[in-house]
C-alpha positions as CSV (number, residue, x, y, z in Angstrom):
1,M,-10.1,8.4,16.5
2,T,-6.8,6.4,14.8
3,R,-6.7,2.6,14.9
4,S,-3.2,1.3,14.7
5,I,-2.7,-1.8,12.7
6,S,0.5,-3.9,13.9
7,W,2.9,-4.9,11.4
8,W,3.9,-8.1,13.3
9,S,3.7,-9.3,17.0
10,P,6.5,-11.3,19.0
11,E,5.7,-14.7,19.8
12,M,7.9,-15.8,22.4
13,T,7.4,-19.8,23.4
14,G,10.4,-20.8,25.3
15,N,13.4,-19.1,27.2
16,E,13.5,-15.9,24.7
17,L,13.0,-13.4,27.8
18,A,15.9,-15.1,29.6
19,L,17.9,-15.1,26.2
20,I,17.3,-11.2,25.9
21,K,18.2,-10.3,29.2
22,R,21.4,-12.1,28.5
23,V,22.1,-10.0,25.8
24,I,21.4,-6.8,27.4
25,D,23.3,-7.9,30.5
26,S,26.4,-8.3,28.1
27,N,26.3,-5.0,26.8
28,F,26.6,-6.3,23.1
29,L,23.5,-5.7,21.6
30,N,24.7,-6.3,18.0
31,D,27.2,-8.6,18.4
32,G,28.2,-10.7,21.2
33,D,28.1,-14.1,22.5
34,V,24.4,-14.8,21.8
35,T,25.1,-13.4,17.9
36,E,28.2,-15.8,17.5
37,E,25.8,-18.8,19.0
38,F,23.0,-18.0,16.8
39,A,25.6,-17.9,13.6
40,Q,27.3,-20.9,14.4
41,A,23.6,-23.0,15.0
42,I,22.5,-21.5,11.4
43,S,25.9,-22.3,9.8
44,K,25.4,-26.0,11.5
45,L,21.4,-26.1,10.4
46,T,22.3,-25.3,6.7
47,G,25.7,-27.1,6.1
48,A,27.2,-23.5,5.4
49,T,31.1,-23.2,6.6
50,F,30.8,-19.7,8.2
51,G,27.7,-17.7,9.3
52,V,27.6,-14.0,10.2
53,G,25.0,-12.4,12.4
54,V,23.8,-9.1,10.9
55,T,21.4,-6.1,12.8
56,S,18.7,-6.1,10.2
57,G,17.0,-8.4,7.4
58,T,18.3,-5.0,5.3
59,A,21.6,-5.9,5.9
60,A,21.3,-9.6,5.6
61,I,19.9,-9.1,1.8
62,Y,22.5,-6.4,1.2
63,L,25.4,-8.7,2.3
64,S,24.0,-11.5,0.1
65,L,23.4,-9.2,-2.8
66,M,27.3,-8.3,-2.4
67,A,28.3,-11.7,-2.3
68,L,26.8,-12.6,-5.6
69,G,28.6,-9.9,-7.0
70,V,25.2,-7.6,-7.6
71,G,26.2,-3.8,-8.3
72,H,25.9,-1.2,-10.9
73,G,24.5,-1.8,-14.0
74,D,22.5,-5.2,-12.5
75,E,18.8,-5.0,-12.0
76,V,17.2,-7.6,-9.3
77,I,13.8,-8.3,-9.7
78,V,11.7,-8.0,-6.3
79,P,8.0,-8.6,-5.3
80,D,5.8,-5.4,-5.2
81,M,4.1,-6.7,-2.1
82,T,7.2,-6.5,0.3
83,F,8.8,-4.2,3.2
84,I,10.8,-1.7,1.5
85,A,13.7,-3.3,2.9
86,T,13.7,-5.6,-0.1
87,A,14.1,-2.8,-2.3
88,N,16.4,-0.8,-0.3
89,A,19.0,-3.6,0.0
90,V,19.2,-3.6,-3.8
91,S,19.5,0.1,-4.3
92,M,22.7,-0.1,-1.7
93,T,24.3,-2.1,-3.9
94,G,23.8,0.3,-6.9
95,A,21.7,-2.1,-8.6
96,T,18.4,-1.5,-9.7
97,P,15.1,-2.8,-7.9
98,V,12.5,-4.2,-10.5
99,L,9.4,-4.6,-9.3
100,A,6.9,-7.4,-10.4
101,D,3.6,-8.6,-9.1
102,V,2.9,-11.2,-6.7
103,D,0.5,-14.2,-7.2
104,P,-2.5,-12.9,-5.6
105,E,-3.5,-16.8,-4.3
106,T,0.3,-17.4,-2.6
107,L,1.4,-13.8,-2.0
108,N,4.7,-14.9,-3.9
109,L,6.4,-13.5,-6.7
110,S,4.4,-14.1,-9.6
111,V,6.5,-16.4,-12.1
112,K,4.7,-14.7,-15.3
113,A,5.5,-11.4,-14.0
114,M,9.0,-12.1,-13.1
115,E,9.4,-13.3,-16.7
116,A,8.2,-10.2,-17.7
117,A,10.1,-8.0,-16.1
118,I,13.7,-9.9,-17.2
119,T,15.2,-7.5,-19.7
């Protein structure tokens, strides 16, 4: 018998179900009033002039890299312990993802490994 290990599990602590129902009832699953409200709230929270809601973390990373001008001929250092979207977003820009080890204590990108990966 194969046992499944969940990648994540949702944590609902408030009115998430009501908001999900509102989105489904609107028939705008990717871009509607709730998405716009979220983007505006994040903009206000961060002090940004604009905010854009996207459909995935991959799209968010890709758009961030594009806004920074990352593209063909560039290399982007990414942690080797991450979801594949991190490297995929880099590849989508035409840049090359360069994997670097994470610190075993923090699981964050190791500064030493990152410095060694710079070309």
